[in-house]
N, CA, C and O atoms as a Maestro MAE file, in Angstrom:
{
 s_m_m2io_version
 :::
 2.0.0
}

f_m_ct {
 s_m_title
 :::
 protein
 m_atom[260] {
  # First column is atom index #
  i_m_mmod_type
  r_m_x_coord
  r_m_y_coord
  r_m_z_coord
  i_m_residue_number
  s_m_chain_name
  s_m_pdb_residue_name
  s_m_pdb_atom_name
  i_m_atomic_number
  :::
  1 25 0.842 -1.190 0.000 1 A "THR " " N  " 7
  2 3 0.000 0.000 0.000 1 A "THR " " CA " 6
  3 2 0.880 1.243 0.000 1 A "THR " " C  " 6
  4 15 2.045 1.207 0.394 1 A "THR " " O  " 8
  5 25 0.296 2.324 -0.446 2 A "PHE " " N  " 7
  6 3 1.018 3.585 -0.536 2 A "PHE " " CA " 6
  7 2 0.342 4.623 0.344 2 A "PHE " " C  " 6
  8 15 -0.885 4.707 0.388 2 A "PHE " " O  " 8
  9 25 1.146 5.411 1.044 3 A "ALA " " N  " 7
  10 3 0.624 6.538 1.808 3 A "ALA " " CA " 6
  11 2 0.416 7.712 0.855 3 A "ALA " " C  " 6
  12 15 0.983 7.747 -0.238 3 A "ALA " " O  " 8
  13 25 -0.401 8.669 1.281 4 A "ASP " " N  " 7
  14 3 -0.693 9.834 0.443 4 A "ASP " " CA " 6
  15 2 0.555 10.630 0.075 4 A "ASP " " C  " 6
  16 15 0.591 11.277 -0.971 4 A "ASP " " O  " 8
  17 25 1.577 10.586 0.930 5 A "ASP " " N  " 7
  18 3 2.774 11.387 0.666 5 A "ASP " " CA " 6
  19 2 3.957 10.560 0.147 5 A "ASP " " C  " 6
  20 15 5.074 11.073 0.072 5 A "ASP " " O  " 8
  21 25 3.733 9.298 -0.209 6 A "ASP " " N  " 7
  22 3 4.800 8.475 -0.782 6 A "ASP " " CA " 6
  23 2 5.153 8.954 -2.187 6 A "ASP " " C  " 6
  24 15 4.283 9.369 -2.952 6 A "ASP " " O  " 8
  25 25 6.430 8.891 -2.509 7 A "ILE " " N  " 7
  26 3 6.905 9.159 -3.865 7 A "ILE " " CA " 6
  27 2 7.533 7.864 -4.375 7 A "ILE " " C  " 6
  28 15 8.442 7.317 -3.750 7 A "ILE " " O  " 8
  29 25 7.047 7.385 -5.502 8 A "VAL " " N  " 7
  30 3 7.551 6.152 -6.096 8 A "VAL " " CA " 6
  31 2 8.482 6.528 -7.246 8 A "VAL " " C  " 6
  32 15 8.083 7.236 -8.170 8 A "VAL " " O  " 8
  33 25 9.719 6.052 -7.183 9 A "LEU " " N  " 7
  34 3 10.705 6.330 -8.236 9 A "LEU " " CA " 6
  35 2 10.859 5.091 -9.112 9 A "LEU " " C  " 6
  36 15 11.039 3.984 -8.605 9 A "LEU " " O  " 8
  37 25 10.788 5.279 -10.425 10 A "VAL " " N  " 7
  38 3 10.903 4.175 -11.371 10 A "VAL " " CA " 6
  39 2 11.995 4.520 -12.374 10 A "VAL " " C  " 6
  40 15 11.995 5.606 -12.954 10 A "VAL " " O  " 8
  41 25 12.925 3.594 -12.575 11 A "GLY " " N  " 7
  42 3 13.985 3.794 -13.555 11 A "GLY " " CA " 6
  43 2 13.443 3.695 -14.976 11 A "GLY " " C  " 6
  44 15 12.504 2.944 -15.241 11 A "GLY " " O  " 8
  45 25 14.040 4.456 -15.884 12 A "GLY " " N  " 7
  46 3 13.529 4.563 -17.241 12 A "GLY " " CA " 6
  47 2 13.947 3.478 -18.220 12 A "GLY " " C  " 6
  48 15 13.627 3.595 -19.403 12 A "GLY " " O  " 8
  49 25 14.627 2.453 -17.806 13 A "GLY " " N  " 7
  50 3 14.900 1.336 -18.692 13 A "GLY " " CA " 6
  51 2 16.202 1.386 -19.475 13 A "GLY " " C  " 6
  52 15 16.285 0.816 -20.562 13 A "GLY " " O  " 8
  53 25 17.222 2.056 -18.945 14 A "ILE " " N  " 7
  54 3 18.492 2.149 -19.662 14 A "ILE " " CA " 6
  55 2 19.090 0.768 -19.919 14 A "ILE " " C  " 6
  56 15 19.684 0.546 -20.974 14 A "ILE " " O  " 8
  57 25 18.948 -0.155 -18.985 15 A "ALA " " N  " 7
  58 3 19.507 -1.499 -19.167 15 A "ALA " " CA " 6
  59 2 18.852 -2.207 -20.349 15 A "ALA " " C  " 6
  60 15 19.521 -2.935 -21.082 15 A "ALA " " O  " 8
  61 25 17.550 -1.999 -20.538 16 A "ASP " " N  " 7
  62 3 16.857 -2.606 -21.680 16 A "ASP " " CA " 6
  63 2 17.432 -2.098 -22.997 16 A "ASP " " C  " 6
  64 15 17.625 -2.869 -23.937 16 A "ASP " " O  " 8
  65 25 17.702 -0.808 -23.059 17 A "ILE " " N  " 7
  66 3 18.232 -0.210 -24.288 17 A "ILE " " CA " 6
  67 2 19.658 -0.693 -24.554 17 A "ILE " " C  " 6
  68 15 19.980 -1.092 -25.673 17 A "ILE " " O  " 8
  69 25 20.503 -0.659 -23.541 18 A "VAL " " N  " 7
  70 3 21.893 -1.101 -23.707 18 A "VAL " " CA " 6
  71 2 21.936 -2.568 -24.128 18 A "VAL " " C  " 6
  72 15 22.703 -2.937 -25.017 18 A "VAL " " O  " 8
  73 25 21.122 -3.399 -23.495 19 A "ASN " " N  " 7
  74 3 21.090 -4.822 -23.838 19 A "ASN " " CA " 6
  75 2 20.620 -5.030 -25.275 19 A "ASN " " C  " 6
  76 15 21.200 -5.832 -26.008 19 A "ASN " " O  " 8
  77 25 19.577 -4.314 -25.680 20 A "ALA " " N  " 7
  78 3 19.061 -4.463 -27.047 20 A "ALA " " CA " 6
  79 2 20.104 -4.060 -28.082 20 A "ALA " " C  " 6
  80 15 20.284 -4.754 -29.083 20 A "ALA " " O  " 8
  81 25 20.788 -2.949 -27.849 21 A "VAL " " N  " 7
  82 3 21.798 -2.484 -28.804 21 A "VAL " " CA " 6
  83 2 22.989 -3.437 -28.840 21 A "VAL " " C  " 6
  84 15 23.528 -3.718 -29.910 21 A "VAL " " O  " 8
  85 25 23.402 -3.933 -27.676 22 A "SER " " N  " 7
  86 3 24.558 -4.835 -27.662 22 A "SER " " CA " 6
  87 2 24.222 -6.188 -28.290 22 A "SER " " C  " 6
  88 15 25.112 -6.884 -28.779 22 A "SER " " O  " 8
  89 25 22.944 -6.558 -28.276 23 A "THR " " N  " 7
  90 3 22.529 -7.839 -28.848 23 A "THR " " CA " 6
  91 2 22.351 -7.763 -30.358 23 A "THR " " C  " 6
  92 15 22.830 -8.632 -31.086 23 A "THR " " O  " 8
  93 25 21.658 -6.721 -30.833 24 A "THR " " N  " 7
  94 3 21.307 -6.670 -32.260 24 A "THR " " CA " 6
  95 2 21.832 -5.436 -32.983 24 A "THR " " C  " 6
  96 15 21.545 -5.251 -34.166 24 A "THR " " O  " 8
  97 25 22.599 -4.586 -32.294 25 A "GLY " " N  " 7
  98 3 23.066 -3.356 -32.923 25 A "GLY " " CA " 6
  99 2 21.893 -2.415 -33.149 25 A "GLY " " C  " 6
  100 15 20.816 -2.603 -32.583 25 A "GLY " " O  " 8
  101 25 22.104 -1.417 -33.966 26 A "ILE " " N  " 7
  102 3 21.027 -0.493 -34.300 26 A "ILE " " CA " 6
  103 2 20.254 -1.122 -35.459 26 A "ILE " " C  " 6
  104 15 20.740 -1.178 -36.588 26 A "ILE " " O  " 8
  105 25 19.052 -1.590 -35.162 27 A "SER " " N  " 7
  106 3 18.276 -2.309 -36.169 27 A "SER " " CA " 6
  107 2 16.792 -2.185 -35.857 27 A "SER " " C  " 6
  108 15 16.403 -1.628 -34.831 27 A "SER " " O  " 8
  109 25 15.980 -2.707 -36.748 28 A "SER " " N  " 7
  110 3 14.536 -2.711 -36.492 28 A "SER " " CA " 6
  111 2 14.209 -3.609 -35.301 28 A "SER " " C  " 6
  112 15 13.245 -3.350 -34.581 28 A "SER " " O  " 8
  113 25 15.002 -4.666 -35.083 29 A "ASP " " N  " 7
  114 3 14.792 -5.516 -33.904 29 A "ASP " " CA " 6
  115 2 15.036 -4.730 -32.623 29 A "ASP " " C  " 6
  116 15 14.297 -4.874 -31.649 29 A "ASP " " O  " 8
  117 25 16.073 -3.901 -32.626 30 A "THR " " N  " 7
  118 3 16.360 -3.061 -31.462 30 A "THR " " CA " 6
  119 2 15.214 -2.096 -31.209 30 A "THR " " C  " 6
  120 15 14.780 -1.920 -30.070 30 A "THR " " O  " 8
  121 25 14.729 -1.474 -32.270 31 A "THR " " N  " 7
  122 3 13.608 -0.544 -32.130 31 A "THR " " CA " 6
  123 2 12.397 -1.249 -31.541 31 A "THR " " C  " 6
  124 15 11.729 -0.699 -30.665 31 A "THR " " O  " 8
  125 25 12.104 -2.450 -32.005 32 A "ALA " " N  " 7
  126 3 10.962 -3.209 -31.490 32 A "ALA " " CA " 6
  127 2 11.157 -3.572 -30.021 32 A "ALA " " C  " 6
  128 15 10.218 -3.492 -29.230 32 A "ALA " " O  " 8
  129 25 12.368 -3.968 -29.658 33 A "THR " " N  " 7
  130 3 12.657 -4.330 -28.267 33 A "THR " " CA " 6
  131 2 12.520 -3.127 -27.343 33 A "THR " " C  " 6
  132 15 11.930 -3.227 -26.267 33 A "THR " " O  " 8
  133 25 13.064 -1.998 -27.764 34 A "VAL " " N  " 7
  134 3 12.990 -0.781 -26.949 34 A "VAL " " CA " 6
  135 2 11.546 -0.295 -26.855 34 A "VAL " " C  " 6
  136 15 11.119 0.174 -25.799 34 A "VAL " " O  " 8
  137 25 10.804 -0.401 -27.931 35 A "SER " " N  " 7
  138 3 9.389 -0.023 -27.909 35 A "SER " " CA " 6
  139 2 8.608 -0.897 -26.929 35 A "SER " " C  " 6
  140 15 7.772 -0.399 -26.176 35 A "SER " " O  " 8
  141 25 8.883 -2.192 -26.942 36 A "ALA " " N  " 7
  142 3 8.218 -3.107 -26.008 36 A "ALA " " CA " 6
  143 2 8.585 -2.774 -24.565 36 A "ALA " " C  " 6
  144 15 7.739 -2.855 -23.674 36 A "ALA " " O  " 8
  145 25 9.837 -2.401 -24.333 37 A "ALA " " N  " 7
  146 3 10.260 -2.014 -22.983 37 A "ALA " " CA " 6
  147 2 9.524 -0.758 -22.530 37 A "ALA " " C  " 6
  148 15 9.129 -0.655 -21.369 37 A "ALA " " O  " 8
  149 25 9.339 0.193 -23.437 38 A "GLY " " N  " 7
  150 3 8.589 1.408 -23.111 38 A "GLY " " CA " 6
  151 2 7.141 1.107 -22.787 38 A "GLY " " C  " 6
  152 15 6.573 1.687 -21.862 38 A "GLY " " O  " 8
  153 25 6.542 0.203 -23.545 39 A "THR " " N  " 7
  154 3 5.161 -0.207 -23.280 39 A "THR " " CA " 6
  155 2 5.058 -0.883 -21.918 39 A "THR " " C  " 6
  156 15 4.117 -0.633 -21.165 39 A "THR " " O  " 8
  157 25 6.028 -1.741 -21.603 40 A "ALA " " N  " 7
  158 3 6.040 -2.419 -20.302 40 A "ALA " " CA " 6
  159 2 6.213 -1.418 -19.163 40 A "ALA " " C  " 6
  160 15 5.595 -1.564 -18.108 40 A "ALA " " O  " 8
  161 25 7.050 -0.404 -19.371 41 A "LEU " " N  " 7
  162 3 7.240 0.638 -18.361 41 A "LEU " " CA " 6
  163 2 5.925 1.373 -18.110 41 A "LEU " " C  " 6
  164 15 5.554 1.613 -16.960 41 A "LEU " " O  " 8
  165 25 5.228 1.726 -19.173 42 A "GLY " " N  " 7
  166 3 3.932 2.387 -19.031 42 A "GLY " " CA " 6
  167 2 2.932 1.527 -18.282 42 A "GLY " " C  " 6
  168 15 2.180 2.028 -17.447 42 A "GLY " " O  " 8
  169 25 2.921 0.234 -18.577 43 A "ALA " " N  " 7
  170 3 2.014 -0.688 -17.890 43 A "ALA " " CA " 6
  171 2 2.347 -0.768 -16.402 43 A "ALA " " C  " 6
  172 15 1.451 -0.823 -15.560 43 A "ALA " " O  " 8
  173 25 3.638 -0.773 -16.087 44 A "GLN " " N  " 7
  174 3 4.037 -0.820 -14.676 44 A "GLN " " CA " 6
  175 2 3.593 0.436 -13.938 44 A "GLN " " C  " 6
  176 15 3.125 0.352 -12.803 44 A "GLN " " O  " 8
  177 25 3.732 1.586 -14.561 45 A "VAL " " N  " 7
  178 3 3.288 2.834 -13.935 45 A "VAL " " CA " 6
  179 2 1.779 2.788 -13.707 45 A "VAL " " C  " 6
  180 15 1.297 3.208 -12.655 45 A "VAL " " O  " 8
  181 25 1.034 2.283 -14.683 46 A "ARG " " N  " 7
  182 3 -0.423 2.155 -14.498 46 A "ARG " " CA " 6
  183 2 -0.745 1.241 -13.324 46 A "ARG " " C  " 6
  184 15 -1.653 1.537 -12.546 46 A "ARG " " O  " 8
  185 25 -0.013 0.127 -13.181 47 A "ARG " " N  " 7
  186 3 -0.245 -0.779 -12.047 47 A "ARG " " CA " 6
  187 2 0.026 -0.074 -10.719 47 A "ARG " " C  " 6
  188 15 -0.725 -0.243 -9.759 47 A "ARG " " O  " 8
  189 25 1.093 0.711 -10.667 48 A "LEU " " N  " 7
  190 3 1.407 1.443 -9.437 48 A "LEU " " CA " 6
  191 2 0.299 2.428 -9.081 48 A "LEU " " C  " 6
  192 15 -0.110 2.518 -7.923 48 A "LEU " " O  " 8
  193 25 -0.183 3.161 -10.073 49 A "VAL " " N  " 7
  194 3 -1.250 4.139 -9.828 49 A "VAL " " CA " 6
  195 2 -2.531 3.422 -9.419 49 A "VAL " " C  " 6
  196 15 -3.227 3.871 -8.508 49 A "VAL " " O  " 8
  197 25 -2.847 2.324 -10.075 50 A "THR " " N  " 7
  198 3 -4.033 1.544 -9.715 50 A "THR " " CA " 6
  199 2 -3.921 1.012 -8.288 50 A "THR " " C  " 6
  200 15 -4.924 0.884 -7.586 50 A "THR " " O  " 8
  201 25 -2.699 0.705 -7.866 51 A "ALA " " N  " 7
  202 3 -2.470 0.202 -6.511 51 A "ALA " " CA " 6
  203 2 -2.475 1.310 -5.466 51 A "ALA " " C  " 6
  204 15 -2.358 1.036 -4.272 51 A "ALA " " O  " 8
  205 25 -2.610 2.570 -5.907 52 A "GLY " " N  " 7
  206 3 -2.728 3.665 -4.955 52 A "GLY " " CA " 6
  207 2 -1.606 4.676 -4.937 52 A "GLY " " C  " 6
  208 15 -1.664 5.645 -4.180 52 A "GLY " " O  " 8
  209 25 -0.581 4.473 -5.755 53 A "ALA " " N  " 7
  210 3 0.510 5.455 -5.796 53 A "ALA " " CA " 6
  211 2 -0.016 6.758 -6.394 53 A "ALA " " C  " 6
  212 15 -0.585 6.765 -7.486 53 A "ALA " " O  " 8
  213 25 0.179 7.856 -5.671 54 A "GLN " " N  " 7
  214 3 -0.305 9.153 -6.143 54 A "GLN " " CA " 6
  215 2 0.801 9.995 -6.769 54 A "GLN " " C  " 6
  216 15 0.529 10.904 -7.552 54 A "GLN " " O  " 8
  217 25 2.034 9.692 -6.424 55 A "HIS " " N  " 7
  218 3 3.169 10.483 -6.915 55 A "HIS " " CA " 6
  219 2 4.208 9.517 -7.484 55 A "HIS " " C  " 6
  220 15 4.932 8.861 -6.735 55 A "HIS " " O  " 8
  221 25 4.273 9.436 -8.806 56 A "VAL " " N  " 7
  222 3 5.200 8.525 -9.472 56 A "VAL " " CA " 6
  223 2 6.164 9.356 -10.318 56 A "VAL " " C  " 6
  224 15 5.740 10.171 -11.137 56 A "VAL " " O  " 8
  225 25 7.455 9.143 -10.113 57 A "VAL " " N  " 7
  226 3 8.494 9.850 -10.864 57 A "VAL " " CA " 6
  227 2 9.219 8.829 -11.732 57 A "VAL " " C  " 6
  228 15 9.703 7.809 -11.239 57 A "VAL " " O  " 8
  229 25 9.288 9.113 -13.026 58 A "ILE " " N  " 7
  230 3 10.019 8.252 -13.949 58 A "ILE " " CA " 6
  231 2 11.367 8.910 -14.233 58 A "ILE " " C  " 6
  232 15 11.422 10.030 -14.741 58 A "ILE " " O  " 8
  233 25 12.451 8.210 -13.904 59 A "ALA " " N  " 7
  234 3 13.793 8.716 -14.197 59 A "ALA " " CA " 6
  235 2 14.097 8.364 -15.642 59 A "ALA " " C  " 6
  236 15 14.240 7.189 -15.980 59 A "ALA " " O  " 8
  237 25 14.196 9.362 -16.488 60 A "GLY " " N  " 7
  238 3 14.403 9.148 -17.914 60 A "GLY " " CA " 6
  239 2 15.782 8.610 -18.234 60 A "GLY " " C  " 6
  240 15 16.687 8.610 -17.399 60 A "GLY " " O  " 8
  241 25 15.912 8.159 -19.451 61 A "VAL " " N  " 7
  242 3 17.174 7.636 -19.945 61 A "VAL " " CA " 6
  243 2 18.049 8.805 -20.383 61 A "VAL " " C  " 6
  244 15 17.578 9.711 -21.071 61 A "VAL " " O  " 8
  245 25 19.305 8.789 -19.992 62 A "TYR " " N  " 7
  246 3 20.214 9.861 -20.371 62 A "TYR " " CA " 6
  247 2 20.633 9.701 -21.829 62 A "TYR " " C  " 6
  248 15 20.471 8.632 -22.416 62 A "TYR " " O  " 8
  249 25 21.160 10.749 -22.395 63 A "ASN " " N  " 7
  250 3 21.566 10.775 -23.794 63 A "ASN " " CA " 6
  251 2 22.759 9.853 -24.009 63 A "ASN " " C  " 6
  252 15 23.843 10.097 -23.480 63 A "ASN " " O  " 8
  253 25 22.558 8.809 -24.777 64 A "LEU " " N  " 7
  254 3 23.624 7.848 -25.044 64 A "LEU " " CA " 6
  255 2 24.449 8.202 -26.269 64 A "LEU " " C  " 6
  256 15 25.465 7.562 -26.543 64 A "LEU " " O  " 8
  257 25 24.016 9.219 -27.009 65 A "GLY " " N  " 7
  258 3 24.689 9.533 -28.269 65 A "GLY " " CA " 6
  259 2 25.522 10.720 -28.148 65 A "GLY " " C  " 6
  260 15 26.162 11.127 -29.118 65 A "GLY " " O  " 8
  :::
 }
 m_bond[259] {
  # First column is bond index #
  i_m_from
  i_m_to
  i_m_order
  :::
  1 1 2 1
  2 2 3 1
  3 3 4 2
  4 3 5 1
  5 5 6 1
  6 6 7 1
  7 7 8 2
  8 7 9 1
  9 9 10 1
  10 10 11 1
  11 11 12 2
  12 11 13 1
  13 13 14 1
  14 14 15 1
  15 15 16 2
  16 15 17 1
  17 17 18 1
  18 18 19 1
  19 19 20 2
  20 19 21 1
  21 21 22 1
  22 22 23 1
  23 23 24 2
  24 23 25 1
  25 25 26 1
  26 26 27 1
  27 27 28 2
  28 27 29 1
  29 29 30 1
  30 30 31 1
  31 31 32 2
  32 31 33 1
  33 33 34 1
  34 34 35 1
  35 35 36 2
  36 35 37 1
  37 37 38 1
  38 38 39 1
  39 39 40 2
  40 39 41 1
  41 41 42 1
  42 42 43 1
  43 43 44 2
  44 43 45 1
  45 45 46 1
  46 46 47 1
  47 47 48 2
  48 47 49 1
  49 49 50 1
  50 50 51 1
  51 51 52 2
  52 51 53 1
  53 53 54 1
  54 54 55 1
  55 55 56 2
  56 55 57 1
  57 57 58 1
  58 58 59 1
  59 59 60 2
  60 59 61 1
  61 61 62 1
  62 62 63 1
  63 63 64 2
  64 63 65 1
  65 65 66 1
  66 66 67 1
  67 67 68 2
  68 67 69 1
  69 69 70 1
  70 70 71 1
  71 71 72 2
  72 71 73 1
  73 73 74 1
  74 74 75 1
  75 75 76 2
  76 75 77 1
  77 77 78 1
  78 78 79 1
  79 79 80 2
  80 79 81 1
  81 81 82 1
  82 82 83 1
  83 83 84 2
  84 83 85 1
  85 85 86 1
  86 86 87 1
  87 87 88 2
  88 87 89 1
  89 89 90 1
  90 90 91 1
  91 91 92 2
  92 91 93 1
  93 93 94 1
  94 94 95 1
  95 95 96 2
  96 95 97 1
  97 97 98 1
  98 98 99 1
  99 99 100 2
  100 99 101 1
  101 101 102 1
  102 102 103 1
  103 103 104 2
  104 103 105 1
  105 105 106 1
  106 106 107 1
  107 107 108 2
  108 107 109 1
  109 109 110 1
  110 110 111 1
  111 111 112 2
  112 111 113 1
  113 113 114 1
  114 114 115 1
  115 115 116 2
  116 115 117 1
  117 117 118 1
  118 118 119 1
  119 119 120 2
  120 119 121 1
  121 121 122 1
  122 122 123 1
  123 123 124 2
  124 123 125 1
  125 125 126 1
  126 126 127 1
  127 127 128 2
  128 127 129 1
  129 129 130 1
  130 130 131 1
  131 131 132 2
  132 131 133 1
  133 133 134 1
  134 134 135 1
  135 135 136 2
  136 135 137 1
  137 137 138 1
  138 138 139 1
  139 139 140 2
  140 139 141 1
  141 141 142 1
  142 142 143 1
  143 143 144 2
  144 143 145 1
  145 145 146 1
  146 146 147 1
  147 147 148 2
  148 147 149 1
  149 149 150 1
  150 150 151 1
  151 151 152 2
  152 151 153 1
  153 153 154 1
  154 154 155 1
  155 155 156 2
  156 155 157 1
  157 157 158 1
  158 158 159 1
  159 159 160 2
  160 159 161 1
  161 161 162 1
  162 162 163 1
  163 163 164 2
  164 163 165 1
  165 165 166 1
  166 166 167 1
  167 167 168 2
  168 167 169 1
  169 169 170 1
  170 170 171 1
  171 171 172 2
  172 171 173 1
  173 173 174 1
  174 174 175 1
  175 175 176 2
  176 175 177 1
  177 177 178 1
  178 178 179 1
  179 179 180 2
  180 179 181 1
  181 181 182 1
  182 182 183 1
  183 183 184 2
  184 183 185 1
  185 185 186 1
  186 186 187 1
  187 187 188 2
  188 187 189 1
  189 189 190 1
  190 190 191 1
  191 191 192 2
  192 191 193 1
  193 193 194 1
  194 194 195 1
  195 195 196 2
  196 195 197 1
  197 197 198 1
  198 198 199 1
  199 199 200 2
  200 199 201 1
  201 201 202 1
  202 202 203 1
  203 203 204 2
  204 203 205 1
  205 205 206 1
  206 206 207 1
  207 207 208 2
  208 207 209 1
  209 209 210 1
  210 210 211 1
  211 211 212 2
  212 211 213 1
  213 213 214 1
  214 214 215 1
  215 215 216 2
  216 215 217 1
  217 217 218 1
  218 218 219 1
  219 219 220 2
  220 219 221 1
  221 221 222 1
  222 222 223 1
  223 223 224 2
  224 223 225 1
  225 225 226 1
  226 226 227 1
  227 227 228 2
  228 227 229 1
  229 229 230 1
  230 230 231 1
  231 231 232 2
  232 231 233 1
  233 233 234 1
  234 234 235 1
  235 235 236 2
  236 235 237 1
  237 237 238 1
  238 238 239 1
  239 239 240 2
  240 239 241 1
  241 241 242 1
  242 242 243 1
  243 243 244 2
  244 243 245 1
  245 245 246 1
  246 246 247 1
  247 247 248 2
  248 247 249 1
  249 249 250 1
  250 250 251 1
  251 251 252 2
  252 251 253 1
  253 253 254 1
  254 254 255 1
  255 255 256 2
  256 255 257 1
  257 257 258 1
  258 258 259 1
  259 259 260 2
  :::
 }
}
């Protein structure tokens, strides 16, 4: 359960991106993998909010280029 003043921090998935690029390079497969990771991240945030989290912070991915 979450208290009204809890802040939930969620990492933005940098490991998913690094793993995808190291596995398949820059390719359509990488794009699909990263897109799926983004969709999964969104689903996780929805689950947290549904479970009562009122303040969710997503730590974005830093510039890798």
